[in-house]
C-alpha positions as CSV (number, residue, x, y, z in Angstrom):
1,M,20.9,-179.8,-58.7
2,T,21.0,-178.4,-55.3
3,L,18.4,-179.6,-53.0
4,A,20.0,-178.2,-49.9
5,E,22.7,-175.7,-49.6
6,P,26.1,-177.3,-50.7
7,R,29.1,-177.2,-48.5
8,R,31.2,-174.0,-49.0
9,S,34.5,-176.0,-49.2
10,S,35.7,-179.5,-48.8
11,H,36.3,-179.4,-45.1
12,N,33.7,-176.7,-44.0
13,R,36.7,-174.2,-44.0
14,R,34.3,-171.2,-44.0
15,M,32.0,-172.6,-41.3
16,V,34.2,-171.1,-38.6
17,K,32.5,-171.3,-35.2
18,Q,32.0,-168.1,-33.4
19,P,30.3,-168.3,-29.9
20,L,27.1,-166.3,-29.7
21,I,26.8,-163.5,-27.1
22,E,24.0,-165.6,-25.5
23,E,25.1,-169.2,-25.8
24,A,21.8,-170.4,-27.5
25,A,21.5,-173.7,-25.9
26,A,18.4,-175.8,-26.1
27,R,16.8,-177.4,-23.2
28,V,13.5,-179.3,-23.0
29,G,10.8,-176.9,-21.6
30,G,13.5,-174.3,-21.2
31,R,13.0,-170.6,-21.9
32,E,15.9,-170.1,-24.2
33,R,15.4,-169.9,-28.0
34,M,17.7,-170.1,-30.9
35,P,18.7,-166.6,-32.3
36,E,16.0,-165.9,-35.0
37,G,13.8,-162.9,-35.3
38,D,13.4,-159.5,-36.8
39,A,16.0,-157.2,-38.1
40,S,15.8,-154.9,-35.2
41,N,17.1,-157.6,-32.7
42,S,20.7,-158.2,-33.0
43,S,20.5,-161.4,-30.8
44,R,18.1,-162.8,-33.5
45,R,15.6,-164.6,-31.1
46,G,13.5,-167.5,-32.4
47,T,10.0,-167.4,-33.6
48,R,7.2,-169.2,-31.9
49,G,7.0,-172.1,-34.5
50,E,10.7,-172.8,-34.0
51,A,10.6,-172.4,-30.3
52,A,7.8,-175.1,-30.2
53,A,10.0,-177.5,-32.2
54,L,13.0,-176.8,-30.1
55,A,11.2,-177.4,-26.9
56,R,11.2,-181.1,-27.7
57,F,14.9,-181.4,-27.9
58,P,16.8,-183.9,-25.7
59,A,17.5,-182.6,-22.2
60,A,21.2,-181.8,-22.7
61,L,22.9,-178.6,-23.0
62,R,23.8,-178.0,-26.6
63,P,25.9,-175.0,-27.7
64,F,25.1,-173.2,-30.9
65,Y,27.5,-170.8,-32.8
66,R,27.3,-168.3,-35.7
67,T,29.5,-168.3,-38.7
68,A,31.4,-165.3,-40.0
69,S,29.4,-162.9,-42.5
70,L,30.2,-164.0,-46.1
71,P,28.6,-162.9,-49.5
72,C,25.2,-164.5,-49.9
73,P,25.4,-167.1,-52.8
74,Y,21.8,-166.6,-53.6
75,V,20.9,-162.9,-53.5
76,E,23.4,-160.5,-54.9
77,G,24.5,-157.7,-52.6
78,R,23.5,-159.5,-49.4
79,T,25.7,-161.1,-46.7
80,E,24.9,-164.5,-45.1
81,R,25.6,-165.9,-41.5
82,K,24.6,-169.3,-40.3
83,L,23.6,-170.7,-36.9
84,I,25.4,-174.1,-36.4
85,T,25.6,-176.9,-33.9
86,E,27.3,-180.1,-33.9
87,I,25.2,-183.2,-34.3
88,G,26.4,-186.1,-32.1
89,G,25.8,-188.5,-29.2
90,H,23.6,-191.5,-28.7
91,D,20.5,-189.4,-29.7
92,A,21.9,-187.7,-32.7
93,S,19.2,-189.0,-34.9
94,R,16.3,-187.9,-32.8
95,F,18.2,-184.6,-32.2
96,Y,18.6,-184.0,-35.9
97,S,15.0,-184.8,-36.7
98,E,13.9,-182.1,-34.3
99,L,16.3,-179.7,-35.7
100,S,14.9,-180.4,-39.2
101,R,11.5,-179.6,-38.0
102,A,13.0,-176.3,-36.9
103,G,14.4,-175.5,-40.2
104,F,18.0,-176.7,-40.0
105,R,19.9,-178.6,-42.6
106,R,23.0,-180.8,-42.4
107,S,26.6,-180.7,-43.8
108,H,28.8,-183.4,-42.4
109,H,28.4,-183.5,-38.6
110,L,27.0,-179.9,-38.4
111,A,23.4,-178.7,-38.6
112,Y,22.9,-175.2,-39.8
113,R,20.2,-172.7,-40.7
114,P,20.4,-169.1,-41.8
115,A,20.8,-166.4,-39.2
116,C,21.0,-163.2,-41.4
117,A,20.3,-159.8,-39.9
118,G,17.4,-158.0,-41.7
119,C,16.8,-160.9,-44.1
120,A,14.2,-163.8,-43.8
121,S,14.4,-164.9,-47.5
122,C,15.4,-168.5,-46.8
123,V,12.1,-170.2,-46.2
124,P,12.3,-174.1,-45.1
125,V,9.9,-176.0,-47.1
126,R,8.6,-179.6,-47.0
127,L,6.2,-181.7,-49.3
128,L,3.2,-183.5,-47.8
129,V,3.7,-186.9,-49.4
130,E,0.2,-188.3,-49.2
131,R,-1.5,-185.3,-50.8
132,F,1.0,-184.9,-53.5
133,E,-0.6,-185.2,-57.0
134,P,1.8,-184.6,-60.0
135,S,0.9,-181.8,-62.5
136,R,0.7,-182.3,-66.1
137,T,4.4,-181.2,-66.6
138,L,5.4,-183.7,-63.8
139,R,3.6,-186.5,-65.6
140,R,5.5,-185.7,-68.7
141,T,8.7,-186.0,-66.6
142,I,7.6,-189.4,-65.2
143,A,6.9,-190.8,-68.6
144,A,10.2,-189.5,-70.0
145,N,12.1,-191.3,-67.3
146,A,9.9,-194.4,-67.2
147,D,13.0,-196.7,-68.3
148,L,14.9,-195.6,-65.2
149,A,15.2,-197.8,-62.1
150,A,15.3,-196.0,-58.8
151,R,17.1,-197.8,-56.0
152,S,17.9,-196.8,-52.4
153,V,21.5,-198.0,-51.5
154,V,24.0,-197.6,-48.6
155,A,25.6,-194.2,-48.5
156,R,28.9,-195.3,-49.6
157,A,31.1,-193.3,-52.1
158,S,32.3,-195.0,-55.3
159,A,34.5,-194.0,-58.3
160,E,31.4,-194.1,-60.6
161,Q,29.6,-191.6,-58.4
162,F,32.6,-189.4,-58.3
163,K,33.0,-189.3,-62.0
164,L,29.4,-188.4,-62.4
165,F,29.6,-185.7,-59.6
166,A,32.8,-184.1,-61.2
167,R,31.2,-184.0,-64.7
168,Y,28.1,-182.3,-63.1
169,Q,30.1,-179.8,-61.2
170,R,32.1,-178.9,-64.3
171,S,29.1,-178.4,-66.3
172,R,26.7,-176.7,-63.8
173,H,28.8,-175.1,-61.1
174,A,32.3,-174.6,-62.5
175,E,33.1,-171.6,-60.5
176,S,32.1,-173.1,-57.2
177,D,34.3,-174.6,-54.4
178,M,32.5,-178.0,-55.1
179,A,34.0,-178.2,-58.5
180,S,37.5,-178.5,-57.0
181,M,36.6,-181.4,-54.6
182,T,38.8,-184.5,-54.7
183,Y,37.5,-188.0,-54.3
184,G,38.4,-187.7,-50.6
185,D,36.2,-184.7,-50.3
186,Y,33.4,-186.4,-52.0
187,R,33.7,-189.5,-49.9
188,A,33.5,-187.3,-46.7
189,M,30.4,-185.6,-48.0
190,I,28.7,-188.9,-48.6
191,E,29.9,-190.9,-45.7
192,D,30.7,-188.3,-42.9
193,S,27.2,-188.4,-41.1
194,P,26.2,-189.0,-37.6
195,V,22.6,-189.7,-38.8
196,P,21.1,-192.4,-40.9
197,T,21.6,-191.5,-44.6
198,M,21.2,-193.4,-48.0
199,L,21.9,-192.8,-51.6
200,L,19.0,-192.8,-54.1
201,E,20.4,-193.9,-57.5
202,L,18.6,-193.6,-60.8
203,R,20.0,-196.1,-63.4
204,A,19.3,-196.5,-67.1
205,P,19.0,-199.8,-68.8
206,G,22.5,-201.3,-68.9
207,E,23.0,-200.1,-65.4
208,S,24.6,-196.7,-66.3
209,L,24.2,-194.1,-63.4
210,V,22.0,-191.2,-64.4
211,A,21.4,-189.4,-61.2
212,T,22.3,-189.7,-57.4
213,C,20.9,-188.0,-54.4
214,L,22.3,-188.0,-50.8
215,V,19.3,-188.3,-48.4
216,D,18.9,-188.1,-44.6
217,L,16.5,-190.5,-43.0
218,L,14.4,-188.6,-40.4
219,D,11.7,-190.0,-38.0
220,D,9.0,-188.2,-40.1
221,G,10.4,-188.0,-43.7
222,L,13.3,-187.9,-46.1
223,S,15.5,-185.0,-46.3
224,A,17.3,-184.3,-49.6
225,V,20.8,-183.2,-49.0
226,Y,22.3,-183.0,-52.3
227,S,21.7,-184.3,-55.8
228,F,23.6,-184.4,-59.1
229,F,23.1,-186.0,-62.5
230,D,24.5,-186.6,-66.0
231,P,24.6,-183.3,-67.8
232,D,24.1,-185.1,-71.2
233,A,20.7,-186.3,-69.8
234,A,19.3,-182.8,-69.0
235,A,16.5,-183.3,-71.4
236,R,15.0,-185.9,-69.2
237,S,14.7,-183.4,-66.2
238,P,16.6,-185.8,-64.0
239,G,16.9,-183.4,-61.1
240,T,13.1,-183.1,-61.0
241,Y,12.8,-186.9,-61.4
242,V,15.0,-187.4,-58.3
243,I,12.4,-185.5,-56.2
244,L,9.6,-187.6,-57.8
245,A,11.5,-190.8,-56.9
246,L,12.1,-189.4,-53.4
247,I,8.2,-188.9,-53.0
248,D,7.7,-192.5,-54.1
249,E,10.3,-193.7,-51.5
250,A,8.7,-191.8,-48.7
251,R,5.3,-193.4,-49.6
252,R,7.0,-196.8,-49.5
253,R,8.4,-196.2,-46.1
254,A,5.1,-194.5,-44.9
255,L,6.7,-191.3,-44.1
256,P,4.7,-188.1,-44.3
257,Y,7.3,-185.5,-45.6
258,V,10.1,-184.8,-48.1
259,Y,12.1,-181.9,-46.8
260,L,13.4,-179.9,-49.7
261,G,15.6,-177.3,-48.0
262,Y,15.1,-173.6,-48.4
263,W,13.1,-171.7,-50.9
264,I,14.3,-168.4,-51.8
265,G,12.0,-166.1,-53.7
266,E,14.8,-163.9,-55.1
267,S,16.9,-167.0,-56.4
268,R,15.8,-168.7,-59.7
269,K,17.9,-171.7,-58.6
270,M,15.2,-172.4,-55.8
271,A,12.1,-171.9,-58.0
272,Y,11.8,-175.5,-59.0
273,K,10.6,-176.5,-55.6
274,T,7.2,-174.8,-56.0
275,R,6.4,-177.3,-58.9
276,F,5.7,-179.8,-56.0
277,R,2.6,-179.3,-54.2
278,P,1.3,-179.2,-51.6
279,L,4.2,-177.6,-49.7
280,E,4.5,-176.5,-46.1
281,A,6.7,-173.6,-45.0
282,L,8.1,-172.9,-41.5
283,T,6.8,-169.5,-40.4
284,S,6.3,-167.8,-37.1
285,Q,3.2,-169.9,-36.6
286,G,5.0,-173.1,-37.2
287,W,4.6,-175.2,-40.5
288,T,1.9,-173.7,-42.5
289,P,0.5,-174.2,-46.1
290,F,3.0,-172.6,-48.4
291,A,1.8,-169.8,-50.8
292,V,4.0,-168.0,-53.2
């Protein structure tokens, strides 16, 4: 189950940095904004909500780059470009928390967000933890997984995880780049992070691993990076239960949000996110109640 957009290859081969015409660097209180905007503006300047989030960035010049255009993996016939920046330095955790509030996601040491001309289909969404109440369908999922134990553990790769990951990829995403990942690639995905991370594990009686989710720890929530599960346990809806377990973990940590990545109306792969309410979406007015 993809909670955030997966890496295009084992070493970000397709995330080639290309300098922006304007070096979209963020300064505290500065006038510059990240490229984001309407289709008629080729420099893609930022929306007001994103600019407000970016205004709180650490006071260091940070370069942003665009990737090359590639076929969109979610909407047939479209191309995608991403805006990326490197996460690093003594304030990496704070910086990435601010980037998350501006709609960015993480892949290894890079933060990225869509920057596609003429398209605004990728909508960042986050769940309000304290107001969440499971629907009847979600209560059935909770009951079906009552025997599972959810545990947060150190983000360290293991052969057990990789075996499950490989089975999941072969079953669900056999044609994707991720299906050809080696153990070294998988280990880098789990452990190559400049920000605090953890793994959320779901284990059945007898300690067999049913599902795993890589999670970034933000200053205001948990950000679901990537999850995978035992294909033979699909009847349990383990991908859905992972999110329910993340909500419980956020409550335990007194964090207000669970960041679920991008909702894309044209993509059935992303439809599951609307099962979790209430959601907020990042719009030109900032984070606002989400309505399909």
